[in-house]
Structures are given as structure tokens and as C-alpha cells.
Backbone bond lengths (Angstrom), bond angles and torsions (degrees), N, CA, C in turn:
res aa  C-N    CA-C-N  psi(-1)  N-CA   C-N-CA  omega(-1)  CA-C   N-CA-C  phi
1 M - - - 1.463 - - 1.524 109.41 -
2 T 1.315 115.49 137.46 1.450 118.91 179.89 1.522 110.15 -81.48
3 E 1.334 114.82 167.34 1.466 119.40 177.28 1.526 110.76 -62.08
4 K 1.326 115.93 -35.62 1.457 119.44 179.50 1.521 111.35 -62.85
5 D 1.342 116.86 -40.70 1.455 121.02 -178.93 1.524 111.91 -61.28
6 S 1.324 118.37 -30.45 1.455 122.06 -174.05 1.524 111.71 -64.54
7 F 1.335 117.77 -18.44 1.457 121.00 179.11 1.526 112.37 -84.21
8 H 1.319 117.15 -8.42 1.456 121.11 -177.42 1.528 109.84 -92.92
9 E 1.310 117.07 81.52 1.462 119.34 178.92 1.523 109.55 -78.91
10 V 1.319 115.46 138.34 1.463 122.12 -173.29 1.521 110.34 -126.32
11 T 1.331 115.54 134.56 1.458 122.05 169.32 1.515 108.62 -102.72
12 L 1.320 117.12 132.73 1.459 122.22 172.40 1.525 107.22 -88.64
13 F 1.327 116.54 112.52 1.463 123.07 -175.93 1.521 107.75 -110.73
14 I 1.348 116.96 116.24 1.461 121.87 -172.51 1.520 110.14 -118.44
15 T 1.335 116.40 129.57 1.458 121.28 171.51 1.520 108.87 -105.76
16 S 1.340 115.13 131.50 1.461 121.60 -173.85 1.523 109.16 -139.65
17 C 1.346 116.50 152.22 1.463 118.85 179.99 1.527 111.36 -154.02
18 G 1.334 115.99 87.96 1.454 121.39 168.09 1.514 116.72 67.45
19 R 1.325 118.15 26.92 1.468 121.19 178.26 1.529 109.43 -130.37
20 P 1.332 117.51 66.07 1.464 120.33 -173.21 1.521 114.25 -60.85
21 N 1.321 118.02 -33.25 1.469 119.29 -179.94 1.525 111.38 -66.07
22 L 1.334 115.66 -42.21 1.461 119.13 177.06 1.523 110.62 -67.29
23 L 1.317 116.06 -41.53 1.463 120.13 179.18 1.525 110.93 -60.26
24 K 1.315 116.86 -40.48 1.465 120.65 179.81 1.531 110.49 -59.40
25 T 1.324 117.07 -45.65 1.467 120.71 177.41 1.518 111.12 -62.77
26 T 1.329 116.16 -42.85 1.468 121.36 179.48 1.526 110.64 -58.55
27 L 1.324 116.86 -49.89 1.466 121.00 -177.36 1.519 111.64 -66.09
28 E 1.330 117.06 -44.68 1.463 120.03 -178.46 1.520 111.35 -63.36
29 S 1.335 117.37 -40.12 1.462 119.32 -179.87 1.526 110.86 -72.47
30 F 1.320 117.41 -35.78 1.464 119.73 176.41 1.527 110.42 -61.42
31 V 1.328 116.30 -48.21 1.467 120.56 -179.22 1.530 110.80 -62.53
32 K 1.317 116.62 -37.89 1.466 120.57 -178.97 1.527 111.97 -65.45
33 Y 1.324 117.07 -41.21 1.464 120.12 -171.28 1.527 114.41 -103.78
34 N 1.318 118.42 -12.06 1.456 119.21 177.80 1.517 110.76 -77.26
35 T 1.310 116.73 132.82 1.469 122.15 -179.21 1.528 111.60 -122.01
36 Y 1.316 116.89 17.01 1.461 121.65 -177.43 1.524 110.08 -116.99
37 P 1.344 117.83 140.81 1.474 119.88 -179.88 1.530 111.43 -61.92
38 I 1.315 116.01 136.74 1.457 122.19 175.90 1.525 108.01 -110.75
39 K 1.323 116.06 123.17 1.461 120.88 -178.03 1.526 111.23 -67.24
40 E 1.332 116.57 -44.06 1.458 121.78 -176.99 1.523 109.11 -162.13
41 V 1.325 115.61 151.84 1.459 121.68 172.93 1.520 108.58 -110.84
42 I 1.332 116.13 131.75 1.458 121.69 170.92 1.523 106.58 -116.76
43 L 1.322 115.88 108.22 1.459 122.24 -177.43 1.518 108.58 -106.15
44 C 1.326 116.50 117.35 1.468 122.78 -173.74 1.527 109.60 -108.48
45 E 1.316 117.18 115.36 1.463 122.59 -178.14 1.528 109.50 -105.58
46 D 1.342 115.48 122.54 1.466 121.88 -170.97 1.528 113.65 -109.61
47 S 1.322 119.02 11.11 1.464 120.18 -175.20 1.519 113.72 -77.29
48 G 1.330 117.52 -22.94 1.457 120.85 -173.33 1.508 113.48 89.06
49 F 1.345 117.88 0.18 1.460 122.62 178.94 1.529 109.03 -98.29
50 P 1.318 119.00 112.96 1.469 121.24 -178.92 1.520 112.04 -66.86
51 E 1.319 115.73 143.17 1.470 124.46 172.74 1.531 113.83 70.89
52 I 1.334 118.51 6.40 1.465 120.46 -174.42 1.531 112.44 -67.68
53 V 1.341 117.87 -23.00 1.465 120.09 179.98 1.527 111.73 -117.67
54 D 1.311 117.26 20.04 1.468 119.97 178.62 1.524 112.58 -58.09
55 F 1.346 116.64 -27.13 1.471 121.48 -179.24 1.527 112.22 -61.28
56 A 1.334 116.84 -18.61 1.467 120.17 -176.41 1.518 112.05 -59.46
57 K 1.321 117.06 -32.70 1.463 119.96 -178.80 1.525 111.75 -67.67
58 D 1.329 117.39 -20.55 1.466 120.71 176.71 1.522 111.54 -82.46
59 I 1.316 117.63 -15.58 1.464 122.41 -178.61 1.520 111.75 -99.14
60 L 1.324 116.32 -41.63 1.459 120.86 -172.20 1.527 111.79 -83.75
61 P 1.320 118.42 123.57 1.465 121.86 -179.93 1.524 112.99 -88.50
62 Y 1.326 116.48 24.79 1.459 122.41 -178.29 1.528 108.84 -123.05
63 P 1.333 118.59 157.43 1.468 120.09 173.20 1.530 109.59 -55.12
64 T 1.316 116.63 125.74 1.463 120.78 -171.01 1.514 111.72 -127.39
65 H 1.331 114.86 131.06 1.466 122.28 178.45 1.525 107.90 -115.47
66 L 1.338 117.39 117.25 1.461 122.27 179.51 1.520 109.90 -93.62
67 C 1.331 116.06 129.57 1.465 121.96 -179.10 1.528 108.70 -119.83
68 Y 1.324 116.69 118.13 1.465 121.50 -179.05 1.528 110.40 -110.43
69 N 1.337 116.24 128.89 1.457 120.30 169.86 1.526 109.19 -84.12
70 K 1.336 117.71 136.19 1.460 121.04 179.77 1.519 111.82 -66.89
71 E 1.341 116.12 -30.39 1.448 121.77 172.55 1.515 108.07 -142.68
72 R 1.320 116.11 157.92 1.456 119.78 -175.20 1.526 110.74 -67.05
73 I 1.336 116.34 131.76 1.456 121.68 178.80 1.530 112.41 -121.99
74 G 1.330 117.67 -3.70 1.460 121.39 179.59 1.520 112.70 94.10
75 Q 1.320 115.61 159.93 1.462 120.49 -174.87 1.518 112.46 -64.39
76 M 1.325 116.84 -43.24 1.464 118.83 -175.20 1.529 111.36 -63.70
77 K 1.322 117.10 -47.92 1.458 120.13 179.97 1.533 111.26 -68.41
78 T 1.335 117.21 -29.22 1.465 120.39 175.11 1.518 110.48 -66.56
79 I 1.323 117.00 -44.30 1.460 120.61 176.81 1.527 109.89 -61.11
80 E 1.318 116.29 -46.98 1.463 120.52 -179.99 1.530 111.41 -58.32
81 K 1.328 116.44 -39.20 1.459 121.82 -175.77 1.520 112.73 -69.71
82 Y 1.338 116.80 -38.59 1.460 119.67 -170.07 1.526 115.37 -110.19
83 I 1.320 118.50 -12.33 1.463 119.00 -179.80 1.528 110.80 -63.45
84 K 1.338 116.60 -22.11 1.466 120.58 178.53 1.527 112.05 -66.63
85 L 1.336 116.91 -13.47 1.466 120.43 178.51 1.522 112.03 -80.57
86 V 1.322 117.22 -15.40 1.463 121.15 -177.85 1.529 110.01 -70.61
87 K 1.326 115.81 129.33 1.466 121.86 -178.04 1.523 112.97 -112.34
88 T 1.314 117.63 -4.26 1.461 121.55 -177.90 1.524 110.64 -99.30
89 P 1.348 117.05 158.09 1.472 119.39 -179.20 1.522 113.60 -76.02
90 Y 1.342 117.60 -12.26 1.460 121.12 -179.82 1.517 110.39 -126.72
91 V 1.333 114.78 147.71 1.458 122.13 -179.39 1.522 108.75 -129.97
92 F 1.321 115.36 130.50 1.468 119.12 168.06 1.519 106.11 -101.58
93 H 1.336 116.24 108.29 1.460 119.92 -178.24 1.521 109.74 -89.44
94 L 1.341 114.61 135.50 1.458 120.91 -175.96 1.517 108.93 -140.41
95 E 1.325 117.08 130.32 1.455 121.63 171.79 1.521 109.29 -91.15
96 D 1.323 117.13 175.36 1.467 120.76 -167.33 1.526 114.83 -89.66
97 D 1.340 118.60 13.03 1.468 118.63 -173.83 1.531 112.43 -139.67
98 Y 1.338 115.09 56.13 1.466 121.00 177.83 1.520 110.48 -134.14
99 E 1.327 115.15 151.40 1.460 120.41 176.63 1.517 109.27 -127.90
100 F 1.323 116.09 123.02 1.463 121.64 -179.33 1.526 110.04 -85.05
101 F 1.364 115.47 151.69 1.460 119.45 -178.24 1.527 113.31 -139.98
102 D 1.342 117.76 6.73 1.467 118.76 178.35 1.529 109.44 -151.09
103 Y 1.328 115.15 159.16 1.465 123.08 -173.12 1.534 112.48 -94.08
104 G 1.328 115.36 162.64 1.456 121.94 166.53 1.513 115.48 81.08
105 F 1.329 118.33 19.25 1.459 119.92 -173.03 1.527 113.36 -72.16
106 I 1.315 118.63 -31.66 1.466 118.65 178.91 1.529 110.43 -75.33
107 E 1.325 117.61 -41.93 1.461 120.50 177.04 1.530 110.96 -58.35
108 L 1.333 116.39 -45.52 1.460 120.23 178.99 1.526 110.35 -64.58
109 S 1.320 116.93 -39.75 1.465 120.59 179.40 1.523 111.31 -60.11
110 F 1.329 117.17 -39.88 1.464 119.75 177.72 1.526 111.31 -64.41
111 K 1.318 117.37 -42.25 1.467 119.91 178.16 1.523 110.72 -58.75
112 I 1.326 115.24 -39.90 1.458 119.87 -178.67 1.527 110.95 -70.75
113 L 1.321 117.24 -46.21 1.464 120.27 179.15 1.522 111.50 -58.57
114 E 1.318 116.03 -38.20 1.463 120.11 -177.93 1.530 112.89 -75.26
115 S 1.330 116.34 -12.96 1.465 119.33 -179.32 1.527 112.66 -78.21
116 D 1.333 117.73 -19.29 1.469 121.27 -179.70 1.528 108.44 -161.10
117 S 1.319 116.60 119.64 1.469 120.87 -177.60 1.523 112.55 -67.03
118 A 1.328 118.24 -12.45 1.465 121.33 178.88 1.526 112.42 -83.65
119 I 1.320 117.63 -8.03 1.467 120.00 178.72 1.522 109.01 -75.36
120 S 1.322 116.45 123.71 1.460 121.25 -175.78 1.518 112.99 -88.72
121 Q 1.316 117.86 -32.13 1.456 121.40 -179.62 1.521 109.99 -163.11
122 V 1.332 114.60 158.34 1.459 121.37 178.03 1.524 107.55 -115.42
123 L 1.317 116.52 111.15 1.460 122.37 -175.79 1.523 110.69 -89.32
124 L 1.336 115.90 147.14 1.460 120.78 -168.11 1.524 114.71 -124.50
125 Q 1.323 118.21 -8.17 1.464 120.11 -175.13 1.516 111.37 -73.69
126 D 1.330 116.82 139.77 1.463 121.38 -178.16 1.529 112.19 -60.29
127 E 1.329 118.22 -43.53 1.459 120.76 -175.20 1.530 112.82 -68.58
128 Q 1.305 117.89 -18.67 1.458 119.16 178.47 1.519 112.06 -70.77
129 H 1.325 117.22 -8.03 1.461 120.87 172.42 1.522 110.99 -70.82
130 D 1.348 116.85 -11.36 1.457 120.09 175.76 1.520 111.94 -81.26
131 F 1.334 117.54 -10.30 1.461 120.47 174.14 1.531 108.88 -65.42
132 Y 1.328 115.89 163.84 1.459 119.41 177.86 1.525 109.07 -71.41
133 K 1.325 116.46 118.89 1.457 122.18 -175.26 1.534 110.52 -101.03
134 V 1.330 114.10 141.06 1.464 121.06 177.98 1.522 108.26 -119.60
135 D 1.328 116.24 124.14 1.458 120.46 176.89 1.525 108.78 -76.70
136 I 1.324 116.46 112.68 1.474 121.26 -177.99 1.526 111.11 -104.42
137 G 1.328 116.62 14.90 1.455 120.25 178.49 1.512 113.77 78.22
138 N 1.323 117.25 11.44 1.457 121.80 177.81 1.528 108.45 -94.47
139 P 1.333 119.09 121.89 1.466 120.36 -176.31 1.525 113.64 -68.16
140 L 1.337 117.45 -10.58 1.460 120.79 -175.06 1.521 114.40 -103.23
141 C 1.339 117.93 -16.72 1.460 118.20 -170.79 1.521 112.19 -157.88
142 Y 1.340 114.62 164.35 1.455 123.15 169.34 1.528 108.77 -114.55
143 K 1.307 116.64 146.05 1.452 121.05 165.87 1.523 108.05 -74.68
144 I 1.343 117.40 142.25 1.458 119.36 179.61 1.530 110.80 -122.18
145 L 1.332 114.87 143.40 1.451 123.57 179.20 1.520 109.96 -118.21
146 T 1.333 116.16 163.19 1.457 120.13 -178.58 1.526 111.96 -69.01
147 N 1.317 117.78 -25.67 1.460 120.86 177.23 1.523 109.52 -163.17
148 D 1.312 115.72 177.65 1.465 122.32 -179.64 1.531 108.85 -74.31
149 P 1.318 117.96 116.57 1.477 119.28 -178.06 1.521 113.20 -62.52
150 R 1.316 117.55 -21.99 1.463 120.34 179.25 1.525 111.89 -73.58
151 M 1.345 116.37 -19.45 1.459 121.22 -177.45 1.522 112.04 -105.21
152 T 1.327 117.30 7.69 1.459 121.70 -173.66 1.517 111.65 -88.75
153 D 1.329 115.88 132.05 1.453 121.86 174.20 1.520 108.52 -82.15
154 S 1.316 117.58 111.05 1.458 121.54 -176.08 1.523 112.63 -66.10
155 N 1.334 116.90 -12.65 1.459 120.16 179.41 1.524 112.50 -85.50
156 Y 1.342 116.22 -3.84 1.465 119.18 -178.80 1.523 109.85 -128.24
157 G 1.305 116.08 119.18 1.460 119.72 176.72 1.515 112.53 68.79
158 D 1.322 115.40 -159.66 1.458 121.90 -176.64 1.513 112.64 -102.22
159 G 1.325 117.56 10.32 1.451 119.69 179.09 1.510 112.59 75.84
160 A 1.321 115.78 -146.62 1.462 121.67 -178.85 1.521 109.81 -79.10
161 L 1.324 116.16 115.61 1.463 121.50 -178.09 1.521 111.02 -104.00
162 N 1.319 115.97 154.36 1.456 120.33 167.93 1.529 107.90 -68.53
163 V 1.310 116.48 145.70 1.468 122.62 -168.75 1.525 111.87 -86.79
164 F 1.337 115.60 148.09 1.464 122.59 162.58 1.516 107.34 -131.58
165 S 1.342 116.56 143.16 1.460 120.23 179.74 1.520 110.77 -153.23
166 W 1.341 115.29 147.68 1.471 120.85 171.92 1.524 111.07 -88.42
167 R 1.317 118.17 2.81 1.465 120.19 178.22 1.532 109.78 -67.60
168 P 1.336 118.23 167.79 1.474 120.77 -172.13 1.519 113.41 -49.01
169 S 1.333 114.88 121.27 1.465 119.46 -176.60 1.513 109.97 -170.38
170 L 1.322 115.13 156.32 1.460 122.84 174.17 1.520 108.87 -98.68
171 K 1.344 116.02 132.58 1.455 122.03 -179.85 1.523 109.17 -139.62
172 K 1.320 115.79 158.40 1.453 119.80 165.48 1.522 108.22 -73.45
173 L 1.322 116.29 149.96 1.460 120.75 179.56 1.527 111.01 -56.94
174 E 1.307 117.32 -35.84 1.469 120.07 -177.75 1.526 111.77 -62.56
175 I 1.330 117.55 -28.80 1.464 120.99 175.76 1.522 110.26 -71.72
176 C 1.326 116.75 -40.04 1.469 120.94 178.40 1.526 111.95 -64.31
177 L 1.317 116.89 -24.44 1.460 121.25 -176.11 1.529 113.54 -90.52
178 L 1.332 117.96 -2.09 1.456 120.30 -178.08 1.522 111.46 -58.34
179 R 1.313 116.66 133.48 1.466 126.88 176.23 1.528 113.64 71.58
180 I 1.313 119.01 1.72 1.459 120.82 175.49 1.529 109.38 -78.16
181 P 1.348 119.50 133.04 1.471 127.26 4.56 1.530 111.54 -74.81
182 Y 1.335 115.91 137.69 1.446 121.11 -176.45 1.529 112.21 -71.92
183 E 1.324 114.16 147.20 1.457 120.44 165.40 1.533 108.05 -77.08
184 L 1.339 117.32 161.23 1.466 119.96 179.73 1.526 111.95 -60.96
185 W 1.324 117.20 -24.60 1.452 121.17 -177.54 1.526 113.11 -96.91
186 D 1.308 117.61 2.45 1.466 119.75 178.24 1.528 110.98 -68.89
187 D 1.314 116.53 146.62 1.463 122.59 176.27 1.530 108.16 -157.41
188 E 1.318 116.21 -170.27 1.468 119.22 -179.68 1.527 111.25 -58.40
189 Y 1.327 116.21 -36.00 1.459 119.76 -177.44 1.523 111.54 -65.76
190 T 1.319 118.36 -42.78 1.468 119.01 -179.45 1.530 110.97 -68.39
191 I 1.329 116.97 -32.76 1.464 118.82 173.81 1.527 109.67 -68.73
192 E 1.325 115.82 -36.11 1.466 120.47 175.36 1.526 110.70 -58.12
193 L 1.315 116.55 -42.31 1.460 120.10 176.65 1.526 110.68 -61.66
194 E 1.318 116.69 -40.28 1.465 121.25 178.99 1.524 110.75 -63.55
195 I 1.335 116.79 -41.22 1.465 121.99 176.77 1.524 110.24 -58.20
196 N 1.326 116.23 -44.52 1.461 120.55 -179.95 1.521 111.27 -67.68
197 K 1.316 116.39 -37.76 1.465 120.59 177.43 1.518 110.93 -60.43
198 L 1.335 117.16 -34.56 1.458 122.33 -179.68 1.528 112.86 -82.89
199 G 1.329 116.92 -7.81 1.451 120.36 -179.57 1.521 113.56 77.70
200 K 1.313 116.97 23.26 1.464 121.23 179.47 1.523 110.28 -101.52
201 Y 1.328 116.22 166.15 1.463 120.05 -177.68 1.523 110.78 -150.28
202 A 1.334 115.44 154.01 1.457 122.29 177.86 1.519 110.22 -97.16
203 V 1.335 115.04 157.23 1.460 120.54 178.47 1.527 110.12 -131.85
204 I 1.309 114.57 160.36 1.461 123.24 173.44 1.529 107.04 -118.36
205 T 1.322 116.90 140.70 1.459 118.91 -177.22 1.530 111.29 -72.11
206 K 1.316 116.09 158.40 1.459 121.94 175.31 1.530 111.57 -92.70
207 N 1.315 116.09 8.50 1.459 120.86 -177.93 1.530 111.87 -61.77
208 I 1.338 116.42 134.29 1.467 122.21 174.29 1.526 108.11 -134.85
209 K 1.339 117.03 128.58 1.464 122.07 179.49 1.520 108.98 -130.74
210 N 1.340 116.24 117.10 1.467 121.78 -179.27 1.523 111.61 52.72
211 G 1.324 115.73 41.10 1.450 121.05 177.87 1.518 114.73 82.75
212 K 1.320 118.35 -3.36 1.469 121.84 -179.18 1.525 109.45 -101.86
213 K 1.310 115.78 130.77 1.461 121.45 -178.76 1.525 110.20 -87.08
214 G 1.319 115.55 148.62 1.454 120.13 178.35 1.514 113.06 77.88
215 F 1.343 115.28 -153.10 1.462 120.26 -174.32 1.519 114.47 -132.73
216 C 1.330 118.28 -8.83 1.462 119.38 -177.79 1.527 110.38 -154.24
217 S 1.344 114.62 161.53 1.463 121.72 179.46 1.522 110.32 -124.55
218 H 1.320 115.43 149.38 1.463 121.66 176.79 1.529 108.96 -80.25
219 I 1.334 117.66 126.32 1.466 121.11 -176.55 1.527 112.33 -116.76
220 G 1.335 117.87 6.68 1.459 120.05 -175.13 1.515 115.22 -108.51
221 K 1.328 118.03 18.74 1.463 120.38 -175.71 1.524 112.85 -61.60
222 N 1.323 117.31 -34.11 1.458 121.24 -176.52 1.525 112.89 -100.03
223 D 1.315 116.81 13.23 1.462 121.21 -179.98 1.529 108.34 -142.33
224 H 1.324 114.64 70.44 1.465 120.06 -175.26 1.526 111.15 -73.17
225 V 1.320 115.84 152.37 1.464 121.40 174.04 1.526 108.19 -64.90
226 R 1.328 115.56 130.47 1.463 121.44 -179.25 1.525 110.05 -114.50
227 N 1.333 115.02 173.50 1.464 120.30 176.06 1.524 108.14 -77.84
228 L 1.309 116.37 90.93 1.455 123.14 -169.78 1.521 112.51 -84.14
229 N 1.319 114.95 150.25 1.462 121.58 166.24 1.528 113.08 60.41
230 G 1.348 116.20 28.29 1.453 120.04 177.00 1.513 114.80 69.68
231 N 1.331 117.81 17.81 1.461 120.61 -178.42 1.531 110.74 -70.32
232 K 1.302 115.72 157.25 1.452 121.04 -179.73 1.523 110.98 -67.45
233 K 1.323 115.32 158.79 1.459 121.21 179.90 1.524 110.57 -61.29
234 I 1.331 115.37 139.76 1.458 121.02 174.31 1.524 108.33 -87.63
235 L 1.315 116.68 119.07 1.453 120.26 -179.64 1.526 111.14 -72.77
236 G 1.317 115.57 148.49 1.452 121.42 177.72 1.513 110.46 -137.23
237 R 1.317 116.88 -177.56 1.460 120.74 -176.65 1.522 111.96 -60.32
238 G 1.344 116.35 -30.68 1.457 120.20 179.03 1.512 114.50 -64.85
239 D 1.319 116.67 -17.92 1.466 120.53 178.95 1.527 112.36 -85.55
240 F 1.327 116.45 -0.55 1.473 121.28 -179.48 1.528 107.96 -123.22
241 P 1.341 116.35 94.23 1.478 120.11 -174.07 1.514 114.45 -51.13
242 D 1.323 117.74 -35.71 1.471 119.50 -177.90 1.517 112.70 -77.69
243 K 1.339 117.66 -6.52 1.470 121.21 -179.03 1.529 113.09 -111.94
244 R 1.324 116.49 -6.53 1.478 119.29 -175.48 1.517 112.25 -60.15
245 H 1.319 117.08 -34.82 1.464 121.06 -176.28 1.525 110.98 -118.36
246 I 1.323 115.28 35.02 1.467 119.92 178.52 1.525 110.06 -59.13
247 R 1.330 115.61 143.66 1.460 120.74 -178.16 1.510 110.37 -124.98
248 L 1.318 114.23 172.19 1.460 121.01 -176.90 1.528 111.46 -56.24
249 K 1.308 117.15 -38.89 1.463 120.67 -178.46 1.521 112.86 -68.01
250 D 1.348 116.93 -15.57 1.458 121.47 -178.00 1.524 113.48 -85.17
251 L 1.330 117.65 -10.98 1.468 119.86 -179.45 1.531 111.00 -77.44
């Protein structure tokens, strides 16, 4: 690690909800393949089940703070509640259902972020290579859009947008704080609109290892987060008719 890298302190911020088996795989693979110092881990469990992720402290070799919600409040409100605990300028956000398969992803992410101040995050999931990629002349990454701009109907929505995601990625803390405090109808899409309003964009790495793109795979497709423990429904943008089709001009 260079002297310059030592100034980049990173918090590993994890959102989890009632899937300890998936979380165990996620943590073990992260620890196996991560080669960058982690200042602190903030693990936020939203299932309403106390002590369900206590095992994480036996896996993670970093200072770890476990945060339990007494009842499920949803990912967005969980992020809003606990992101204030982050003390570092950078955040590696991780959900509870990913498996890493290659090394050096945080170091590479820093190189990419430093190549253009307009880059909002560096995404690492293999399947995100299926997004519409734009060659921006960067040897390390592609810019990614929500869809192919050539196939976009300009009469519907905002067309091809720059991406925002809570999936595994390195971000500056200021990006994680966008739109906080959240409205009940806020979600990844409304933050995506905010990213576009700011003129920022996300990228996907060009890394390929043994034919696999990126650095991690999604392993939770067949085990979705459910309304656990009799908790009340988590409201989303779909529950607000006037917000379902919100556009960039509406922010």
C-alpha cells in the first residue's frame, strides 16, 4: 500500500435482514478476498430478531459494531438510521447476499474513483455487466446506464439514466448521505435521480478472473427478504401514486 492509500479510511457498512446463512457466506468471502484495511464494520440487522447476527464478530477481523432494529423498518430507513455512525470519508456498502471471488477490489475502486471526480461509485457485481456499458476511454472501467439510450422512448420517463445502487460498491460518504433524511417514498431510483441531477455517474470494473467479470456474485435470488416476525408492511414508492412515476424534473 502506498502512503497515499493510507489516508483513505474505509468503513464496511452492511445491511442485513434475517438471512444469517447468506450473511455468513458474504462475510467469509469478503474477509477471504479483501486486501484493504477496514477501519470499522457497521452491521445493521433489520429482521427484528435479536442476536441473529452475533456470529459476525467471530468472522470479521475488524472492529465491529452490531446494530439491531427492534422491529423491521426496511433497508432505506435502516441506512438512514445508522449511516450517521460512519466516521470515515469512504464507505464500502455491502448487502447480506453476495459472494466474492477475486482480490483487490477496494484498491482498484480507489484508482477508479480518483480518475474522475464525477464517478459516484464503483460497482463490483458480475451481473451488472449486463447493464448498458459506455466506453469512456478509462482502461479500468465502463460507465453504466439504466438502459440503451438508442432504444429509449423519450416520451416516457427520463430515458437512459446514470446508475445508483446499494449493491457492493465503494462510495464517498457524501454519496451515501444523499437525500437523507429520506421520504417514505425514497428508494434507489430517487437517489439515482439525485445522482443524475448532480451530473455524477457509476462505473463497473473491467476486471475479469477465470472468465468471470467483476468481483462478486449475487447469491440471494431464491431467498428474498420477507415480512418477518409479523412486522408491519414496509412502504415503498409504489404506495404513493403521485410518486410512482417521479422524474428528474420533479426533484
